[in-house]
VOPAGU-2260 file (C-alpha; in pm, 1 decimal, decimal comma):
REM VOPAGU-2260
SITE   aa  ch    i         X         Y         Z
SITE  MET   A    0       4,2      24,4     -24,4
SITE  LEU   A    1     279,5     232,6      82,4
SITE  LYS   A    2     480,1     173,9    -263,4
SITE  LYS   A    3     146,9     208,1    -461,8
SITE  LEU   A    4     116,6     584,4    -217,0
SITE  ILE   A    5     434,5     642,2    -295,1
SITE  GLY   A    6     408,6     604,0    -597,0
SITE  ALA   A    7      78,3     776,5    -681,0
SITE  ALA   A    8     224,8    1093,1    -532,6
SITE  PHE   A    9     516,4    1061,1    -772,6
SITE  ILE   A   10     316,6    1035,6   -1049,0
SITE  ALA   A   11      46,1    1311,0    -924,2
SITE  ALA   A   12     395,3    1568,5    -871,3
SITE  ALA   A   13     509,4    1476,6   -1235,9
SITE  MET   A   14     195,0    1527,8   -1385,1
SITE  ALA   A   15     194,0    1898,6   -1169,1
SITE  SER   A   16     503,3    1971,9   -1271,9
SITE  THR   A   17     449,7    1870,5   -1669,2
SITE  ALA   A   18      84,8    2114,2   -1665,8
SITE  MET   A   19     350,7    2413,7   -1474,0
SITE  ALA   A   20     575,5    2381,0   -1749,6
SITE  GLN   A   21     288,8    2387,1   -2083,6
SITE  ASP   A   22     140,3    2649,3   -1842,1
SITE  ALA   A   23     482,0    2832,2   -1918,1
SITE  LYS   A   24     473,9    3146,9   -2166,4
SITE  THR   A   25     667,5    3486,2   -2276,6
SITE  ILE   A   26     509,4    3772,6   -2316,7
SITE  GLY   A   27     728,4    4065,5   -2454,5
SITE  VAL   A   28     634,2    4419,6   -2382,9
SITE  SER   A   29     780,9    4683,6   -2624,2
SITE  ILE   A   30     677,5    5078,7   -2558,0
SITE  PRO   A   31     856,5    5391,2   -2621,3
SITE  ALA   A   32    1062,9    5588,9   -2336,7
SITE  ALA   A   33     855,0    5806,0   -2102,3
SITE  ASP   A   34     980,1    6091,9   -2309,2
SITE  HIS   A   35     628,8    6270,0   -2224,5
SITE  GLY   A   36     356,9    6225,8   -1956,2
SITE  TRP   A   37     145,5    6044,0   -2220,2
SITE  THR   A   38     402,0    5768,3   -2238,8
SITE  ALA   A   39     523,8    5774,6   -1921,3
SITE  GLY   A   40     167,3    5665,4   -1824,3
SITE  VAL   A   41     196,4    5426,1   -2101,7
SITE  VAL   A   42     520,8    5276,3   -1906,7
SITE  TYR   A   43     323,3    5318,9   -1546,9
SITE  HIS   A   44      57,7    5100,3   -1682,3
SITE  ALA   A   45     280,6    4833,2   -1878,3
SITE  GLU   A   46     459,7    4809,6   -1563,9
SITE  ARG   A   47     145,2    4766,9   -1348,9
SITE  VAL   A   48     -44,4    4470,5   -1561,8
SITE  ALA   A   49     291,2    4312,9   -1593,7
SITE  GLU   A   50     287,6    4242,1   -1230,3
SITE  GLN   A   51     -62,7    4188,4   -1245,7
SITE  ILE   A   52     -53,2    3883,1   -1459,3
SITE  ARG   A   53     284,1    3758,1   -1295,1
SITE  LYS   A   54      49,5    3715,2    -944,9
SITE  GLU   A   55    -215,2    3553,8   -1220,5
SITE  HIS   A   56      14,6    3332,6   -1386,6
SITE  PRO   A   57     318,9    3218,8   -1206,5
SITE  ASN   A   58     461,2    3094,5   -1486,3
SITE  ALA   A   59     432,2    3396,6   -1665,3
SITE  THR   A   60     729,1    3578,1   -1764,0
SITE  VAL   A   61     682,5    3939,2   -1895,7
SITE  ILE   A   62     933,8    4164,3   -2024,8
SITE  VAL   A   63     858,9    4500,3   -2087,5
SITE  LYS   A   64    1140,4    4715,6   -2294,7
SITE  THR   A   65    1124,1    5096,8   -2369,3
SITE  SER   A   66    1283,7    5271,8   -2634,5
SITE  PRO   A   67    1331,9    5612,2   -2749,9
SITE  ASP   A   68    1298,6    5556,1   -3147,4
SITE  PRO   A   69    1229,7    5319,2   -3433,6
SITE  ALA   A   70    1546,3    5144,2   -3472,5
SITE  SER   A   71    1584,2    5144,9   -3110,9
SITE  GLN   A   72    1216,6    4976,1   -3062,6
SITE  ALA   A   73    1354,6    4698,9   -3350,8
SITE  ASN   A   74    1648,5    4599,9   -3197,7
SITE  ALA   A   75    1427,2    4543,4   -2881,0
SITE  LEU   A   76    1191,3    4353,8   -3078,2
SITE  GLN   A   77    1494,6    4120,9   -3187,2
SITE  ASP   A   78    1622,9    4089,4   -2848,8
SITE  LEU   A   79    1284,1    3987,0   -2734,3
SITE  ALA   A   80    1230,4    3733,7   -3015,9
SITE  ILE   A   81    1568,7    3551,0   -2911,2
SITE  GLN   A   82    1409,5    3506,0   -2601,9
SITE  GLY   A   83    1128,0    3247,8   -2778,4
SITE  LEU   A   84     808,9    3473,3   -2704,9
SITE  ASP   A   85     472,5    3333,0   -2705,5
SITE  ALA   A   86     343,2    3697,0   -2733,9
SITE  LEU   A   87     395,1    4015,2   -2825,6
SITE  VAL   A   88     222,6    4339,7   -2719,9
SITE  ILE   A   89     375,8    4700,3   -2901,6
SITE  LEU   A   90     300,8    5029,3   -2869,3
SITE  PRO   A   91     505,4    5153,1   -3203,0
SITE  THR   A   92     732,4    5472,2   -3184,7
SITE  ASP   A   93     662,7    5537,4   -3533,9
SITE  PRO   A   94     436,8    5226,8   -3669,4
SITE  ASP   A   95     532,1    5202,6   -4023,1
SITE  PRO   A   96     903,7    5167,0   -4015,1
SITE  LEU   A   97     907,0    4866,4   -3738,0
SITE  VAL   A   98     584,0    4687,3   -4071,5
SITE  ASN   A   99     906,6    4441,9   -4110,8
SITE  ALA   A  100     990,9    4377,6   -3738,8
SITE  ILE   A  101     700,7    4292,6   -3690,3
SITE  LYS   A  102     580,4    4075,7   -3944,0
SITE  GLU   A  103     931,1    3879,5   -3844,9
SITE  VAL   A  104     810,6    3826,0   -3528,5
SITE  LYS   A  105     465,5    3690,3   -3601,7
SITE  ALA   A  106     613,7    3489,5   -3866,2
SITE  LYS   A  107     695,7    3252,1   -3567,9
SITE  GLY   A  108     379,5    3172,9   -3505,0
SITE  THR   A  109     408,9    3472,7   -3190,0
SITE  PHE   A  110      27,2    3680,1   -3110,5
SITE  VAL   A  111      76,3    4034,3   -3208,1
SITE  ALA   A  112     -98,3    4265,6   -3017,4
SITE  ILE   A  113     -37,8    4621,8   -3188,6
SITE  VAL   A  114    -142,6    4978,3   -2981,2
SITE  ASP   A  115    -276,0    5273,2   -3068,9
SITE  ARG   A  116     -27,8    5341,2   -3343,8
SITE  ALA   A  117    -109,9    5097,4   -3640,0
SITE  PRO   A  118      81,7    5093,5   -3970,7
SITE  SER   A  119     -82,6    5129,9   -4290,9
SITE  VAL   A  120     -93,1    4808,9   -4345,4
SITE  ASN   A  121    -303,2    4701,9   -4003,6
SITE  ASP   A  122    -468,1    4359,2   -4066,9
SITE  SER   A  123    -388,4    3985,1   -3999,2
SITE  SER   A  124     -37,9    3986,7   -4164,0
SITE  VAL   A  125     101,7    4215,6   -3927,6
SITE  ARG   A  126     -92,2    4164,4   -3590,1
SITE  ASP   A  127    -386,2    3929,0   -3403,2
SITE  LEU   A  128    -517,3    4208,1   -3208,2
SITE  TYR   A  129    -532,9    4583,0   -3233,5
SITE  VAL   A  130    -600,9    4797,1   -2925,9
SITE  ALA   A  131    -641,9    5215,7   -2956,4
SITE  GLY   A  132    -872,0    5464,6   -2926,0
SITE  ASN   A  133   -1091,0    5654,3   -3110,7
SITE  ASN   A  134    -857,0    5794,5   -3331,8
SITE  PRO   A  135   -1093,4    5999,6   -3556,6
SITE  ALA   A  136   -1318,8    6100,3   -3212,9
SITE  LEU   A  137   -1059,7    6259,3   -3060,3
SITE  GLY   A  138   -1092,5    6487,2   -3361,1
SITE  GLU   A  139   -1427,9    6510,4   -3374,0
SITE  VAL   A  140   -1512,2    6547,3   -3029,0
SITE  ALA   A  141   -1299,8    6811,1   -3005,2
SITE  GLY   A  142   -1403,6    6998,7   -3294,2
SITE  GLU   A  143   -1782,2    6966,3   -3226,7
SITE  TYR   A  144   -1745,2    7128,6   -2908,8
SITE  ILE   A  145   -1558,9    7453,1   -3073,9
SITE  LYS   A  146   -1794,6    7441,2   -3334,1
SITE  LYS   A  147   -2112,9    7408,4   -3080,9
SITE  THR   A  148   -1926,1    7649,9   -2818,9
SITE  THR   A  149   -1726,0    7922,3   -3068,3
SITE  PRO   A  150   -1891,3    7860,5   -3397,3
SITE  ASP   A  151   -1708,7    8201,7   -3543,6
SITE  ALA   A  152   -1358,0    8117,4   -3374,3
SITE  GLN   A  153   -1026,7    8145,3   -3530,0
SITE  VAL   A  154    -818,8    7828,4   -3444,5
SITE  VAL   A  155    -502,5    7750,1   -3455,2
SITE  VAL   A  156    -397,4    7333,3   -3414,4
SITE  ILE   A  157     -91,7    7180,1   -3300,0
SITE  ARG   A  158     -75,3    6850,1   -3451,0
SITE  GLY   A  159     130,4    6550,1   -3347,4
SITE  MET   A  160     364,4    6382,6   -3539,1
SITE  PRO   A  161     333,7    6265,5   -3889,8
SITE  ILE   A  162     208,9    5948,1   -3891,7
SITE  PRO   A  163    -131,0    5815,7   -3932,3
SITE  ILE   A  164    -245,2    5817,0   -3598,4
SITE  ASP   A  165    -256,9    6220,2   -3631,7
SITE  GLN   A  166    -395,4    6256,8   -3976,2
SITE  GLN   A  167    -741,3    6039,9   -3848,4
SITE  ARG   A  168    -700,5    6285,0   -3574,5
SITE  GLN   A  169    -707,8    6567,6   -3794,4
SITE  ASP   A  170    -952,5    6431,0   -4016,1
SITE  GLY   A  171   -1201,1    6365,4   -3712,8
SITE  PHE   A  172   -1143,9    6741,4   -3609,9
SITE  ASP   A  173   -1260,1    6910,0   -3950,4
SITE  LYS   A  174   -1548,9    6636,8   -3975,2
SITE  GLY   A  175   -1594,4    6791,4   -3636,3
SITE  ILE   A  176   -1602,7    7195,6   -3739,6
SITE  ALA   A  177   -1785,9    7077,8   -4078,5
SITE  GLY   A  178   -2067,4    7352,3   -4122,1
SITE  SER   A  179   -1924,7    7635,3   -3895,2
SITE  ASN   A  180   -1755,3    7907,8   -3973,5
SITE  VAL   A  181   -1436,5    7785,0   -3780,0
SITE  LYS   A  182   -1143,1    7917,5   -3967,2
SITE  ILE   A  183    -809,3    7708,0   -3930,9
SITE  LEU   A  184    -566,8    8004,5   -3928,9
SITE  ASP   A  185    -216,6    7778,0   -3893,6
SITE  ARG   A  186    -147,4    7408,6   -3859,0
SITE  GLN   A  187     184,1    7256,9   -3741,2
SITE  PHE   A  188     349,6    6954,2   -3561,8
SITE  GLY   A  189     419,4    6963,7   -3220,7
SITE  ASN   A  190     576,2    6642,8   -3180,2
SITE  TRP   A  191     339,2    6554,6   -2839,5
SITE  ASN   A  192     587,0    6700,1   -2701,4
SITE  ARG   A  193     540,3    7076,5   -2439,9
SITE  ASP   A  194     882,6    7201,8   -2534,2
SITE  ASP   A  195     769,5    7174,3   -2885,8
SITE  ALA   A  196     449,7    7285,1   -2833,8
SITE  PHE   A  197     556,3    7607,3   -2623,0
SITE  LYS   A  198     781,5    7688,7   -2978,7
SITE  VAL   A  199     458,5    7644,8   -3174,6
SITE  MET   A  200     260,3    7875,7   -2973,3
SITE  GLN   A  201     514,8    8129,4   -2965,3
SITE  ASP   A  202     539,8    8119,9   -3338,2
SITE  TYR   A  203     181,6    8141,0   -3341,8
SITE  LEU   A  204     121,4    8457,5   -3115,8
SITE  THR   A  205     402,3    8581,3   -3277,1
SITE  LYS   A  206     189,4    8583,6   -3665,2
SITE  TYR   A  207    -152,4    8598,7   -3555,8
SITE  PRO   A  208    -257,2    8928,9   -3378,0
SITE  LYS   A  209    -585,3    8695,7   -3283,9
SITE  ILE   A  210    -674,5    8414,2   -3175,7
SITE  ASP   A  211    -972,5    8242,7   -3013,4
SITE  VAL   A  212    -904,6    7874,2   -2966,0
SITE  VAL   A  213    -620,0    7633,6   -2988,6
SITE  TRP   A  214    -669,8    7297,6   -3018,0
SITE  CYS   A  215    -355,0    7117,9   -2961,8
SITE  GLN   A  216    -391,1    6675,4   -2971,0
SITE  ASP   A  217    -227,5    6642,7   -2642,7
SITE  ASP   A  218    -210,6    6703,3   -2273,1
SITE  ASP   A  219     143,6    6731,0   -2279,8
SITE  MET   A  220     127,7    7000,2   -2511,4
SITE  ALA   A  221    -151,0    7227,6   -2367,6
SITE  VAL   A  222     119,1    7251,5   -2076,9
SITE  GLY   A  223     368,7    7401,9   -2352,2
SITE  VAL   A  224      69,5    7619,2   -2487,2
SITE  LEU   A  225     -73,7    7756,6   -2176,4
SITE  GLN   A  226     299,8    7870,3   -2084,6
SITE  ALA   A  227     346,9    8057,2   -2388,2
SITE  ILE   A  228      34,9    8177,0   -2372,5
SITE  GLU   A  229      83,7    8323,0   -2009,6
SITE  GLN   A  230     411,3    8435,8   -2055,3
SITE  ALA   A  231     324,6    8659,8   -2381,2
SITE  LYS   A  232      22,7    8785,8   -2174,5
SITE  ARG   A  233    -281,7    8774,0   -2483,6
SITE  THR   A  234    -619,3    8806,0   -2327,3
SITE  ASP   A  235    -783,6    8702,0   -2650,5
SITE  ILE   A  236    -740,3    8293,4   -2642,2
SITE  GLN   A  237   -1042,7    8197,0   -2480,1
SITE  TYR   A  238    -985,5    7838,6   -2435,3
SITE  ILE   A  239    -793,1    7541,0   -2537,5
SITE  VAL   A  240    -892,9    7157,2   -2601,5
SITE  ALA   A  241    -637,6    6927,8   -2586,9
SITE  GLY   A  242    -633,8    6540,1   -2501,2
SITE  ALA   A  243    -549,5    6262,6   -2340,0
SITE  GLY   A  244    -712,5    6256,2   -1985,7
SITE  SER   A  245    -425,9    6341,9   -1780,8
SITE  LYS   A  246    -453,2    6441,8   -1391,7
SITE  ASP   A  247    -336,7    6769,4   -1455,5
SITE  MET   A  248    -600,8    6874,5   -1726,1
SITE  ILE   A  249    -863,0    6665,1   -1536,1
SITE  LYS   A  250    -801,7    6859,1   -1231,3
SITE  LYS   A  251    -864,0    7213,3   -1456,3
SITE  VAL   A  252   -1124,9    7117,7   -1562,2
SITE  MET   A  253   -1274,6    6999,2   -1220,2
SITE  ASP   A  254   -1166,6    7323,6   -1094,4
SITE  GLY   A  255   -1346,6    7516,9   -1362,2
SITE  ASP   A  256   -1005,7    7674,6   -1567,5
SITE  LYS   A  257   -1174,1    7914,6   -1839,7
SITE  MET   A  258    -880,2    7834,4   -2025,8
SITE  VAL   A  259    -952,6    7402,1   -1996,5
SITE  PRO   A  260   -1292,3    7373,9   -2003,3
SITE  VAL   A  261   -1312,0    6984,7   -2083,7
SITE  ASP   A  262   -1058,9    6773,5   -2235,1
SITE  VAL   A  263   -1105,1    6460,1   -2462,2
SITE  LEU   A  264   -1025,2    6123,4   -2309,8
SITE  TYR   A  265    -743,9    5876,8   -2442,4
SITE  PRO   A  266    -578,9    5704,1   -2188,4
SITE  PRO   A  267    -254,7    5581,5   -2183,5
SITE  ALA   A  268    -395,1    5251,4   -1967,0
SITE  MET   A  269    -512,5    5107,3   -2307,7
SITE  VAL   A  270    -155,4    4936,5   -2355,9
SITE  GLY   A  271    -284,8    4739,6   -1983,6
SITE  THR   A  272    -608,6    4677,9   -2176,7
SITE  ALA   A  273    -393,1    4491,9   -2449,6
SITE  MET   A  274    -210,1    4295,7   -2235,6
SITE  GLU   A  275    -477,0    4153,1   -2004,2
SITE  LEU   A  276    -637,4    4044,3   -2366,7
SITE  THR   A  277    -305,2    3897,7   -2484,0
SITE  ALA   A  278    -249,1    3736,4   -2138,2
SITE  ALA   A  279    -619,4    3575,2   -2180,6
SITE  ALA   A  280    -565,8    3416,6   -2528,9
SITE  VAL   A  281    -230,2    3278,8   -2439,8
SITE  PHE   A  282    -306,7    3117,7   -2116,8
SITE  ASN   A  283    -677,4    3055,8   -2154,6
SITE  GLN   A  284    -749,4    3079,8   -2502,0
SITE  VAL   A  285    -989,9    3365,5   -2499,2
SITE  PRO   A  286   -1110,0    3462,0   -2872,6
SITE  VAL   A  287    -958,2    3830,9   -2845,7
SITE  HIS   A  288    -841,4    3844,7   -3239,9
SITE  GLY   A  289    -978,8    4123,5   -3370,4
SITE  THR   A  290   -1015,9    4550,4   -3305,3
SITE  TYR   A  291   -1080,0    4664,9   -2957,0
SITE  THR   A  292   -1162,8    5079,8   -2973,5
SITE  LEU   A  293   -1201,6    5240,3   -2692,0
SITE  ASP   A  294   -1401,2    5579,6   -2663,4
SITE  ALA   A  295   -1321,4    5965,6   -2674,4
SITE  THR   A  296   -1498,6    6086,3   -2389,4
SITE  LEU   A  297   -1557,7    6469,3   -2330,5
SITE  ILE   A  298   -1447,7    6502,8   -2017,6
SITE  THR   A  299   -1674,0    6833,1   -1845,0
SITE  LYS   A  300   -1698,1    6987,9   -1542,2
SITE  GLU   A  301   -2009,2    6778,6   -1434,1
SITE  ASN   A  302   -1802,5    6397,9   -1499,8
SITE  ALA   A  303   -1444,0    6475,4   -1478,1
SITE  ALA   A  304   -1391,5    6362,2   -1095,6
SITE  ASN   A  305   -1504,2    5995,6   -1270,5
SITE  TYR   A  306   -1188,1    6031,5   -1476,8
SITE  TYR   A  307    -936,7    6174,5   -1177,7
SITE  PHE   A  308    -671,8    5971,5   -1075,8
SITE  PRO   A  309    -416,3    6162,8    -836,1
SITE  ASP   A  310    -203,4    5881,5    -790,1
SITE  SER   A  311     -91,3    5848,3   -1168,8
SITE  PRO   A  312     204,0    5959,9   -1294,9
SITE  PHE   A  313      -4,7    6101,3   -1581,7
């Protein structure tokens, strides 16, 4: 009897060991370096959800790598691929230059989730899953607010970077102001960077004696815009509209700041959503293939408290 019990225990232990080995998975997460507020939020949420996945799946290896530019990110993908990935979650610094590197990873049978910045070719040859904010709606919601609030406004626009999602936001904005007398004075790139946006706004303030409204795609750029306006002591600008949902901008909305009456939500936590869906796919075989689009909610004084997270880095 003792021999049988020992034998049964040995078999059970062996089966458990085999199951644990089969459950072992490696998920690589490739994201931009924290070069401004929104990407700092991305890094924060990626690390937060990576730890959560490790707790839920003890045999999970989750590797988070940050990269400052496409070339560095392509190298990071190669480093991750060497480690034998079961899944890759990637928020590209600039998607199109990274398409071939992503395809090489996917060709090995790796589950690929792309976040936020889709390449021009965004189909099953490149990824299994796409998770993003609603870029056209981010622009459209801002445009509709300006159209409704200030239908005859003279507006300057500070764009993000010359990549596809920037154009989607621009197209959405133009749709939002359609049918109004809103006039676009100028559009320049601020690279989603507060210092660059500060310089662009300084240029606008020099070139245009009257500006009613500023639309900039990103809350971090809005910081630079507000600094430039304050330094120039310009009183003609009625308000700005930005986007992302940073805690600082939401606090301004909550406090009734006349220069920041609203904000448009575009949460950096979307990387965490992609990681959770990816974990569900590789560990539990949940069918999550396809496109997941988050809402571009207009944040107002009435609903701002629902989106205010003071402990967040962004």
